[in-house]
C-alpha positions as CSV (number, residue, x, y, z in Angstrom):
1,X,-13.1,-36.9,64.1
2,X,-12.4,-37.9,67.7
3,X,-8.7,-38.1,68.7
4,X,-7.3,-41.4,69.9
5,X,-7.1,-42.2,73.5
6,X,-3.6,-42.4,75.1
7,X,-3.8,-46.2,75.6
8,X,-4.5,-46.8,71.9
9,X,-1.7,-44.6,70.8
10,X,0.7,-46.1,73.3
11,X,-0.1,-49.6,72.1
12,X,0.4,-48.5,68.4
13,X,3.8,-47.0,69.2
14,X,4.9,-50.1,71.2
15,X,4.1,-52.3,68.2
16,X,6.5,-50.1,66.2
17,X,3.7,-49.0,63.8
18,X,3.4,-45.6,62.2
19,X,0.8,-43.0,63.0
20,X,-0.9,-42.1,59.7
21,X,-3.8,-39.8,60.6
22,X,-5.0,-37.4,63.3
23,X,-7.6,-40.0,64.3
24,X,-4.7,-42.1,65.8
25,X,-3.2,-39.1,67.7
26,X,-3.8,-37.7,71.1
27,X,-3.9,-33.9,71.5
28,X,-0.4,-34.1,73.2
29,X,1.0,-36.1,70.3
30,X,-0.4,-33.7,67.7
31,X,1.0,-30.7,69.6
32,X,4.5,-32.2,69.8
33,X,4.4,-33.3,66.2
34,X,3.5,-29.7,65.1
35,X,6.2,-28.3,67.3
36,X,8.8,-30.6,65.7
37,X,7.6,-29.9,62.2
38,X,7.6,-26.2,62.7
39,X,11.2,-26.1,63.9
40,X,12.1,-28.2,60.9
41,X,10.2,-26.0,58.4
42,X,11.4,-22.7,59.9
43,X,15.0,-23.9,59.8
44,X,14.9,-25.0,56.2
45,X,13.1,-21.8,55.2
46,X,15.4,-19.4,56.9
47,X,18.5,-21.1,55.5
48,X,17.4,-20.0,52.0
49,X,17.9,-16.2,52.6
50,X,20.9,-16.9,54.8
51,X,22.6,-18.9,52.1
52,X,21.5,-16.6,49.3
53,X,23.1,-13.5,50.9
54,X,26.4,-15.4,51.0
55,X,26.1,-17.2,47.6
56,X,26.2,-13.8,45.8
57,X,29.9,-13.8,46.7
58,X,30.6,-17.1,45.0
59,X,34.0,-17.2,43.3
60,X,32.6,-18.5,40.0
61,X,29.3,-19.0,38.1
62,X,29.5,-22.7,38.7
63,X,29.9,-22.2,42.4
64,X,27.0,-19.7,42.4
65,X,24.7,-22.1,40.6
66,X,25.6,-24.8,43.2
67,X,24.6,-22.4,45.9
68,X,21.3,-21.6,44.2
69,X,20.6,-25.4,43.8
70,X,21.1,-25.8,47.5
71,X,18.8,-22.9,48.2
72,X,16.2,-24.4,46.0
73,X,16.5,-27.7,47.9
74,X,16.1,-26.0,51.2
75,X,12.9,-24.3,50.1
76,X,11.5,-27.6,48.9
77,X,12.4,-29.1,52.3
78,X,10.6,-26.3,54.1
79,X,7.5,-26.9,51.9
80,X,7.3,-30.5,52.9
81,X,7.2,-29.6,56.6
82,X,4.7,-26.7,56.1
83,X,2.5,-28.8,53.8
84,X,2.2,-31.5,56.4
85,X,1.4,-28.8,59.0
86,X,-1.4,-27.5,56.7
87,X,-2.8,-31.1,56.5
88,X,-2.8,-31.0,60.3
89,X,-4.9,-27.9,60.4
90,X,-2.3,-25.0,60.2
91,X,-2.2,-22.3,57.5
92,X,1.0,-22.2,55.4
93,X,0.3,-18.6,54.5
94,X,0.1,-17.5,58.1
95,X,3.1,-19.5,59.2
96,X,5.4,-18.2,56.4
97,X,4.1,-14.7,55.7
98,X,2.3,-13.4,58.7
99,X,4.4,-14.3,61.8
100,X,6.6,-11.9,63.6
101,X,10.3,-12.5,62.8
102,X,11.0,-13.4,66.4
103,X,8.2,-16.0,66.4
104,X,10.2,-18.2,63.9
105,X,11.8,-21.3,65.5
106,X,15.2,-22.2,64.1
107,X,18.7,-22.4,65.4
108,X,20.3,-19.2,66.5
109,X,23.3,-19.8,64.2
110,X,21.3,-18.7,61.2
111,X,20.8,-15.2,62.8
112,X,24.5,-14.5,62.5
113,X,25.3,-13.2,59.0
114,X,27.1,-15.5,56.5
115,X,29.1,-12.9,54.6
116,X,31.4,-14.8,52.3
117,X,31.6,-17.9,50.2
118,X,33.9,-19.4,52.7
119,X,31.3,-18.9,55.5
120,X,28.7,-20.5,53.3
121,X,30.6,-23.7,52.6
122,X,31.4,-24.0,56.3
123,X,27.7,-23.7,57.0
124,X,27.2,-26.5,54.5
125,X,29.8,-28.6,56.3
126,X,28.5,-27.8,59.8
127,X,24.9,-26.6,59.8
128,X,23.8,-29.0,57.1
129,X,25.6,-31.8,59.0
130,X,23.6,-30.9,62.1
131,X,20.4,-30.9,60.1
132,X,21.4,-34.3,58.6
133,X,21.8,-35.7,62.1
134,X,18.5,-34.3,63.3
135,X,16.4,-35.3,60.3
136,X,18.2,-38.6,59.9
137,X,17.2,-39.5,63.4
138,X,13.6,-38.6,62.6
139,X,13.7,-40.5,59.3
140,X,15.0,-43.6,61.1
141,X,13.0,-43.5,64.3
142,X,10.0,-41.2,63.6
143,X,6.5,-42.5,64.2
144,X,4.6,-40.2,61.8
145,X,4.3,-41.9,58.5
146,X,3.8,-38.9,56.1
147,X,6.9,-37.1,57.4
148,X,9.0,-40.2,57.5
149,X,8.3,-40.8,53.8
150,X,8.8,-37.1,52.9
151,X,12.3,-37.2,54.5
152,X,13.5,-39.7,51.9
153,X,14.0,-36.8,49.5
154,X,15.3,-34.5,52.1
155,X,18.1,-36.8,53.3
156,X,19.4,-37.5,49.7
157,X,19.6,-33.7,49.0
158,X,21.2,-32.8,52.4
159,X,23.9,-35.3,51.5
160,X,24.6,-33.2,48.4
161,X,24.9,-30.0,50.6
162,X,27.3,-31.8,52.9
163,X,29.5,-32.8,50.0
164,X,29.6,-29.3,48.7
165,X,30.7,-28.0,52.1
166,X,33.3,-30.6,52.6
167,X,34.8,-30.4,49.1
168,X,35.1,-26.7,49.2
169,X,36.5,-26.6,52.8
170,X,39.2,-29.1,51.8
171,X,39.9,-27.1,48.6
172,X,40.2,-23.8,50.6
173,X,42.4,-25.4,53.2
174,X,44.8,-26.9,50.7
175,X,45.1,-23.4,49.0
176,X,46.8,-22.2,52.1
177,X,47.6,-18.6,52.9
178,X,44.9,-16.1,53.5
179,X,42.2,-18.4,52.1
180,X,43.0,-21.0,54.7
181,X,43.2,-18.4,57.5
182,X,39.7,-17.2,56.5
183,X,38.4,-20.8,56.6
184,X,39.9,-21.2,60.1
185,X,38.3,-17.9,61.3
186,X,34.9,-19.1,60.0
187,X,35.2,-22.5,61.8
188,X,36.3,-20.7,65.0
189,X,32.9,-19.0,65.4
190,X,30.6,-21.4,63.6
191,X,31.7,-24.6,65.3
192,X,30.5,-23.6,68.8
193,X,27.3,-22.2,67.4
194,X,26.5,-25.6,65.8
195,X,27.3,-27.4,69.0
196,X,24.5,-25.3,70.5
197,X,22.2,-26.3,67.7
198,X,21.1,-29.5,69.5
199,X,19.7,-27.6,72.5
200,X,20.0,-28.0,76.2
201,X,22.1,-30.8,77.7
202,X,20.2,-33.9,78.7
203,X,20.6,-33.2,82.4
204,X,18.7,-29.9,82.0
205,X,15.9,-31.3,79.8
206,X,12.6,-31.1,81.6
207,X,10.7,-33.8,79.6
208,X,11.2,-36.5,77.1
209,X,7.8,-36.3,75.2
210,X,9.4,-36.4,71.8
211,X,11.2,-39.6,72.7
212,X,8.1,-41.1,74.3
213,X,6.1,-40.5,71.1
214,X,9.0,-41.6,68.9
215,X,9.1,-38.3,67.2
216,X,12.9,-38.6,67.6
217,X,15.0,-41.5,68.7
218,X,18.1,-39.9,70.2
219,X,18.6,-37.4,73.0
220,X,20.1,-33.9,72.5
221,X,23.5,-35.1,73.8
222,X,23.5,-38.2,71.7
223,X,22.7,-36.2,68.6
224,X,25.4,-33.7,69.6
225,X,27.9,-36.5,69.9
226,X,26.9,-37.9,66.5
227,X,27.6,-34.5,65.0
228,X,30.9,-34.2,66.7
229,X,31.9,-37.7,65.6
230,X,31.6,-36.6,61.9
231,X,32.8,-32.9,62.0
232,X,35.8,-33.2,64.3
233,X,37.6,-35.9,62.4
234,X,36.8,-34.2,59.0
235,X,38.2,-30.8,60.1
236,X,41.3,-32.5,61.6
237,X,41.8,-34.4,58.3
238,X,42.0,-31.1,56.4
239,X,44.3,-29.4,59.0
240,X,41.7,-27.1,60.5
241,X,41.6,-26.8,64.3
242,X,38.4,-27.3,66.3
243,X,38.0,-26.9,70.1
244,X,37.1,-30.5,70.7
245,X,38.9,-33.9,71.0
246,X,38.1,-37.5,71.3
247,X,38.2,-39.3,74.6
248,X,37.3,-43.0,74.5
249,X,34.2,-43.5,72.5
250,X,33.0,-39.9,72.7
251,X,34.1,-36.3,72.1
252,X,34.9,-33.6,74.7
253,X,34.7,-29.9,74.2
254,X,37.8,-27.9,75.0
255,X,35.9,-24.9,76.2
256,X,33.1,-24.2,78.8
257,X,29.7,-25.1,77.5
258,X,27.9,-22.7,77.4
259,X,30.0,-19.6,77.2
260,X,29.6,-16.0,76.0
261,X,29.2,-15.1,72.3
262,X,29.4,-11.7,70.7
263,X,27.3,-12.0,67.6
264,X,28.3,-8.6,66.1
265,X,32.0,-9.5,66.3
266,X,31.5,-13.2,65.7
267,X,33.7,-14.0,68.6
268,X,33.4,-16.4,71.5
269,X,35.0,-15.7,74.9
270,X,36.0,-19.1,76.1
271,X,37.2,-17.5,79.3
272,X,33.7,-16.3,80.2
273,X,31.4,-19.2,80.9
274,X,27.7,-18.2,81.0
275,X,24.5,-19.8,82.3
276,X,22.0,-21.6,80.1
277,X,19.5,-18.9,81.1
278,X,21.7,-16.4,79.3
279,X,21.9,-18.6,76.2
280,X,18.1,-19.0,76.2
281,X,17.7,-15.2,76.5
282,X,20.0,-14.8,73.5
283,X,18.0,-17.3,71.5
284,X,14.7,-15.7,72.3
285,X,15.9,-12.2,71.4
286,X,17.2,-13.6,68.0
287,X,20.4,-12.4,66.3
288,X,21.5,-9.6,64.0
289,X,20.0,-10.9,60.8
290,X,16.6,-12.3,62.0
291,X,14.4,-9.4,60.8
292,X,16.3,-8.9,57.6
293,X,16.0,-12.5,56.5
294,X,12.3,-12.9,57.3
295,X,11.6,-9.6,55.5
296,X,13.2,-11.0,52.3
297,X,10.3,-13.4,51.8
298,X,7.5,-11.6,53.7
299,X,7.9,-8.2,52.0
300,X,7.3,-9.5,48.5
301,X,4.1,-11.3,49.7
302,X,2.8,-8.1,51.3
303,X,3.5,-6.1,48.1
304,X,1.7,-8.8,46.0
305,X,-1.3,-8.6,48.4
306,X,-1.5,-4.8,48.0
307,X,-1.4,-5.0,44.1
308,X,-4.0,-7.8,44.2
């Protein structure tokens, strides 16, 4: 089927209507849609092994089962994105099981190991909040109908993940002592990583294609501010310090952005600002757990293929 011409697509978008099939897309729209879906699918997929490796250290059976329920949700969310990609001509099997680990597109934060239940619940409170902001924006403003409808389920379940993170963070903080100190240490390295989650600052973005095609409604910095406006007040309310504060209607970081991060030590050097080129290099090279996490779901597939 012939793709739509740019004038027809532009008129459809201006009317506020939804794109429902490839016949209504231009090649550029299809490319940007696939890029956005792939980032979403990869992020949801990689969160499963990241969370599983930490959930094994849950303090109780009930807590462990909650962690497993969250992992099950994340895999279902990944399937929604990959299924839509398959309907758009991609192979789910190739995307999930046959790509090089460094070819996956997800936030660098997941490449840094989550090694305790405390770090897992901070990830729920921060990483899932970031996902909630990004996917909520797409759900509200997105122009592709099948994905917009699929995100109804995703948003409801992400809200459950956020509640788990917030409830446990509050509980750990109130416990005081070493438990609270561990929580603060986790927030210290995970907060700046999640600030990075939203990508380059708006003044460094080279194009606004996703906004033009209504694949998203807010800019990187607007989404970052939305995240800060939820996370900073919550952490302050439970007595946990974060390196950001409110000024007027927005939030300001209390450290150079970007700056140097030691992934092996899980430590930021706020006295050592770095360039965005250095950050992009770190993202491209992936982090300590990239290959291990991808192997968790690719190796079993390869073994199954051999037996078959």
